[in-house]
N, C-alpha and C positions, 0 to 999 in steps of 0.2 A: 735822199728820202725815195723817191720815185724808183731810183736805180734798185733801192735795197728792197722796196714793196714788188717790184718785178723779179727779182732774183727769188725771194721765196715763192713766188708764185710759182715759178718754173721748177723750182725745188720741190713743191708741193705736186705739181703736175708728173714730173719725172719719178717721184715715190709712188704715187697711183698708178701709172703705166706700171713700173716695175711689179706692183704687187697683182696686177691683172695679169701679168706675163706668167708669174709664177703659179697664181691659180690655175691659168689655162694649161700649164704643162703639168700639173700637178693631176688635173682631171685627165689629159692627154696619156700620162703615166699610168694612172689607175684603170683607165679605158683599156690599154695595153695590156697590161696585168691581166685583167679579167677576160680578155679577148671581145673588149667592147659590148659587153654583156650588162652594163648598168643603164638603168632608167630611172626616170625621176616622174612622178604623178603630177598632172598638170591640174587637178580638181579631186575633191573629196570623193573616196570609194567605201562602200560598205562592204564588210566580208563576214557570211557567216560560218563560224567556227563550231567545233563542238562545244566550247565555254561559252557560246555569245554570240553577238556580233561585236567586231571590231570596226573601227572607223578610221581609215587612214586618210592622212593630211596632205594637201597640196605639197610637192616637195619632198614626200617621204621616198627614199632612195629604194629601188627593187632590183634585185639580180635574176637575171634570167634563168630560169629553169627549162623551157621551150616554147617554141613559138606555135601559136594557133593559127587557123585561115584568118581571124579578124583582129588579131593581138598577141599578146603573150601569156605565158603562165610563170610568174615570179614568187619569189619569197623576199620579205624584208629583214632588217637586221635583226629584228625578235624572232625571227623564223617564221612569221604568217604568211602563208600562201595565199596568192590571188591570181583569178584570171583577170585581165583587164584589156580593153580594147585600144587599139593603136591610137585612137583619137584621145584617150586620157594619158598618155605618157609622151616624153621626150626625151632624148639622149643629151640633152644641153643641161649641164651641172648648174651653170651659170643661171640660167630660167629658173630651173629647181628651186636653186636658193631664193632667188627672188620670189617666187610663189610661195615659199615656206614663209619668209618673213612678211609678206603681204598677209597671208592666213593669222600668222600669231598677231599682228597688229590688228586685223579685222576682229578675232577672236577676243583680245584685250579690250577693245571699243565697246563689243558686245558685254562683256563681263561689269564693265564700267556703267554702262546704260541700267543692266541689271540691279546691280549694286544701289544705284540712284533710284530706280523703281522700288526697290525694297525698302529705302532708307525712308522715301516719301509716303508710301503706307504706313509704316510704322510711326512717323511724325502725326498722320492723320489719325491713326488709333489712340496714340497716345494725348492729342487733343480731345478727343471724343470721351476719354476714359475720364481725362481731368473734368470735362464739363458734369458728366454724371456723378463724380466723386463732389462736386460744388452743388449740384443739386440736392444729393442725398444731405451733404451737412447742412443745408439750408433748411430741410424738412427735420431734422433730428433737432435741430437748433430750436424751431417754432413750427410746433406739429400742427398749430391752425393752418398754415399753409399746405396741408396734407390735402384736406379735403376742402374744397369751396363752399361758401353759404348757399345754403337753397334760395333760389331767387322768388321772392314774394312780392307782389305787386303792390305797393304802398296805395292805403286809401287816401281820395283827396275829395275835395270838393263837396257834395250835397252828403256823402255817405258818412262824413265824420259830423257833419254840423245837424244833420236830422237822422238819425237811425231808424230807420222803419219799423214800426211797433210789430212784434210778431204775435199773431192771434192764433189760437189752437181752438177748435172744435170738437167737441165731444160727441160722438155717435153712441146709440145705445147698442150694445151687443147682440148679435142675431142668435135667435134660439134655432137648436136644431131640432129638426121633427123627427 
C-alpha cells in the first residue's frame, strides 16, 4: 500500500513537471516568434480611449509597439493601445497567469460580498415592508386604534363629593353718556 502511494505521488509529480516544461517551452517559442516582444501587466491600468475608459487587468497580454524612456507602448489582443511603465509589466508568462488568476479570484470574492450586502439590504427592506403592512392591517381592522383617546384627568376626592356651587352676580348695565 505504501509503495503504491509513493508510486502515484511520483507519477503526479512527474506529470506536473512535464506540464511545467511544456508551458515554459510554449512561452519560449511564443517569445521567439514575436521577437520577445510580449509583456504581461502586473497591476490594473486604466486607458482613456475615444470611446471611453478601458481597464486592463493584471495578467493582460501586451504586444510591444515601441519602447519609451520609462516603459513601453503596447497593444492588447483586443487592439487597445496603452503606454505603461516598466514597473507595471513583466515578461514572465507564468507570473502573468498567476496575477490574472489572483485578480479573477479577488473580483469573484468582491462580487460575492456585494451580492451578500444587496441580499441583506433586500431582507431588511422586506422586514420593514411587512411591519408596515401589519400595522396598516391592524388600523383597517380596528379604526379605534388609529387615533388615541384624548387624555382627560379623572375627577377624584372632594370634587366628586362636594361640587362647588357656582354663583353668578348680575351687574347693572352701564349707561352711555
